[in-house]
VOGU-3710 file (C-alpha; in Angstrom, 3 decimals, decimal comma):
1> mkfqlpsiha> -1,688/4,787/-16,392  -0,917/7,863/-14,323  2,309/7,142/-12,444  2,533/7,627/-8,702  5,771/7,544/-6,759  5,965/4,599/-4,341  4,741/5,416/-0,857  6,093/3,452/2,100  3,732/2,721/4,999  5,661/1,288/7,951
11> nlneedwqdl> 4,871/-0,018/11,444  1,320/-0,947/10,498  -0,941/-3,184/12,520  -2,634/-5,989/10,623  -5,949/-4,133/10,250  -4,336/-1,051/8,686  -2,164/-3,261/6,492  -5,221/-5,114/5,202  -7,028/-1,814/4,552  -4,180/-0,632/2,327
21> rrsrftasel> -4,285/-3,892/0,389  -8,045/-3,941/-0,191  -8,110/-1,910/-3,411  -4,666/-2,913/-4,681  -3,263/-5,931/-6,473  -0,350/-7,016/-4,345  2,879/-8,636/-5,475  1,970/-11,958/-3,857  -1,281/-12,003/-5,869  0,148/-10,679/-9,130
31> hklmgtpksk> 0,554/-14,095/-10,773  -3,242/-14,376/-10,892  -3,288/-11,527/-13,427  -0,494/-12,826/-15,634  -2,255/-15,529/-17,629  -2,628/-15,220/-21,417  -6,197/-14,509/-22,649  -7,684/-16,945/-25,148  -8,729/-14,084/-27,420  -6,227/-11,569/-28,799
41> seylsetaks> -8,848/-8,844/-28,317  -8,792/-9,417/-24,548  -6,184/-8,118/-22,132  -6,991/-10,257/-19,099  -7,506/-14,003/-18,905  -10,714/-15,431/-17,444  -8,769/-16,401/-14,333  -7,532/-12,832/-13,990  -11,038/-11,423/-14,419  -12,400/-13,778/-11,763
51> fvfekaaeyl> -9,693/-12,613/-9,393  -10,562/-8,945/-10,017  -14,235/-9,666/-9,273  -13,198/-11,354/-6,014  -11,134/-8,302/-5,050  -14,046/-6,019/-5,903  -16,427/-8,122/-3,810  -14,092/-7,904/-0,818  -13,756/-4,143/-1,305  -17,504/-3,514/-1,531
61> sghrteiygr> -18,552/-5,887/1,236  -15,716/-5,131/3,613  -15,299/-8,856/4,157  -12,025/-10,480/3,195  -11,868/-14,134/2,191  -9,814/-15,754/4,917  -7,167/-18,262/3,934  -6,329/-20,895/6,502  -4,034/-23,884/6,573  -1,085/-25,452/8,320
71> aldwgkehek> 1,243/-24,548/5,454  0,360/-20,843/5,780  0,778/-20,932/9,561  4,118/-22,707/9,178  5,446/-19,982/6,916  4,406/-17,207/9,294  5,804/-19,016/12,330  9,242/-19,535/10,807  9,815/-16,428/8,661  11,681/-14,400/11,309
81> eafhyfqqqs> 13,829/-17,403/12,217  14,526/-17,910/8,522  15,634/-14,309/8,106  18,083/-14,440/10,992  19,520/-17,755/9,827  19,947/-16,390/6,299  21,463/-13,126/7,594  24,095/-15,098/9,502  25,114/-16,803/6,258  25,240/-13,572/4,241
91> ddfftyygae> 28,016/-10,994/3,888  25,415/-8,300/3,213  23,231/-6,504/5,768  19,456/-6,520/5,477  16,627/-4,997/7,499  13,762/-7,327/8,394  10,250/-5,921/7,949  8,203/-8,736/9,417  7,772/-9,466/13,126  4,916/-7,801/15,005
101> sytfityglw> 4,279/-4,964/12,523  3,704/-4,707/8,790  5,172/-2,604/5,984  3,409/-1,884/2,690  4,847/-0,104/-0,352  2,330/1,194/-2,866  3,185/0,995/-6,553  1,376/3,172/-9,079  -2,396/3,393/-8,749  -3,063/-0,303/-8,334
111> ggyspdalgd> -0,025/-2,204/-7,074  1,559/-2,869/-3,714  4,341/-4,862/-2,103  5,052/-6,059/1,445  8,800/-6,683/1,806  10,264/-9,433/3,944  13,682/-7,770/4,113  15,551/-5,050/2,229  19,136/-3,907/1,783  20,926/-3,260/-1,485
121> klveikcpfn> 18,762/-6,179/-2,652  15,324/-7,312/-1,592  14,960/-10,641/0,186  11,914/-12,819/-0,437  11,647/-15,554/2,214  9,734/-18,797/1,799  9,397/-21,522/4,422  7,794/-24,479/2,637  5,733/-26,784/4,839  6,508/-29,543/2,348
131> sgnhlqnffi> 10,207/-30,320/2,777  10,307/-31,785/-0,726  9,400/-28,379/-2,140  12,204/-26,845/-0,110  14,727/-29,289/-1,570  13,458/-28,543/-5,074  14,257/-24,876/-4,430  17,962/-25,754/-4,244  17,788/-26,376/-7,998  16,450/-22,891/-8,770
141> knndhlkskr> 19,548/-21,090/-10,040  18,275/-18,118/-12,040  15,272/-16,097/-13,250  14,171/-18,666/-15,817  14,173/-21,475/-13,266  12,129/-19,426/-10,797  9,663/-18,365/-13,486  9,082/-21,926/-14,661  9,122/-23,684/-11,263  7,672/-21,029/-8,917
151> teyywqmqmg> 5,836/-18,609/-11,179  4,032/-16,842/-8,349  7,328/-16,022/-6,617  8,928/-14,849/-9,847  6,242/-12,203/-10,405  6,194/-11,318/-6,714  9,912/-10,570/-6,799  9,773/-8,687/-10,101  7,081/-6,372/-8,768  8,927/-6,057/-5,469
161> miatgleegi> 12,083/-4,902/-7,216  10,143/-2,386/-9,286  8,299/-1,010/-6,244  11,490/-0,654/-4,208  13,692/0,623/-7,028  16,082/-2,315/-6,656  17,504/-4,362/-9,487  18,381/-7,514/-7,569  16,701/-9,778/-5,069  17,418/-13,025/-3,273
171> fvsydprmpe> 14,909/-15,851/-3,283  15,364/-17,617/0,057  13,968/-21,012/1,013  14,315/-22,203/4,604  13,407/-25,408/6,430  14,535/-25,777/10,082  13,922/-29,540/9,943  16,755/-30,059/7,482  20,369/-30,828/8,527  23,079/-28,171/8,283
181> gkkvtgtlit> 23,884/-27,440/4,658  20,278/-28,062/3,641  18,432/-25,657/5,907  18,634/-22,656/3,611  19,236/-21,803/-0,015  19,396/-18,381/-1,635  19,220/-17,577/-5,339  20,060/-14,222/-6,906  17,172/-12,964/-9,034  17,502/-9,888/-11,233
191> ldedaqeiid> 14,961/-7,435/-12,593  13,982/-8,530/-16,090  14,091/-5,813/-18,720  10,489/-6,213/-19,870  8,928/-6,987/-16,482  7,751/-3,467/-15,662  5,978/-2,980/-18,974  4,169/-6,311/-18,618  3,225/-5,697/-14,990  2,063/-2,127/-15,625
201> ekltyagelf> -0,177/-3,258/-18,464  -1,818/-6,000/-16,399  -2,316/-3,644/-13,446  -3,862/-0,997/-15,693  -6,470/-3,331/-17,177  -7,167/-4,990/-13,845  -7,620/-1,557/-12,275  -9,989/-0,435/-15,002  -12,110/-3,541/-14,518  -12,047/-3,069/-10,749
211> lsitk> -13,303/0,503/-11,158  -16,066/-0,533/-13,547  -17,312/-3,028/-10,944  -17,029/-0,858/-7,858  -18,117/2,582/-9,150
//
């Protein structure tokens, strides 16, 4: 794959942000590409291929599949609050990239990442609608735990660190309904040595399939 330096697009409105994402596989979607194919001669699983076809359909039609739900709304409504609460608990300083505008960092030819907050580490914020899921996140202590319990967030953070050139990130879970001491948890996640090679390979084959569909 021809390498492209990351390009940072800041202060985007939602329409421009969505346009940048249309032909790229974003960090939050990356887990859909990471399955193991049944055949050793294949590079993408059937689930991954289906996802690429969905992306291609959205690109060609100009119509994005809308995702609705109270859980999604809850996360959006509380993310900024979560950041400020976490920042108050932290000795480090971070810049929040949410709020009324959007930021998108391209990675290579096919990847992209929208940061929640950045400093000398990236910060990935989750606000689970299900409080039980939030409490489970207190037991995530390292990379292996995150990969096994919250696979989609593991790959999201790995790609985020690669795209931003950072080697560490903090997985943050926040629930304002919890009492003090249980409202927020943060786990240090590091860039795994083999993550970039794995991600680059999946993005390359997904991109090639995307091109074969859309050309």
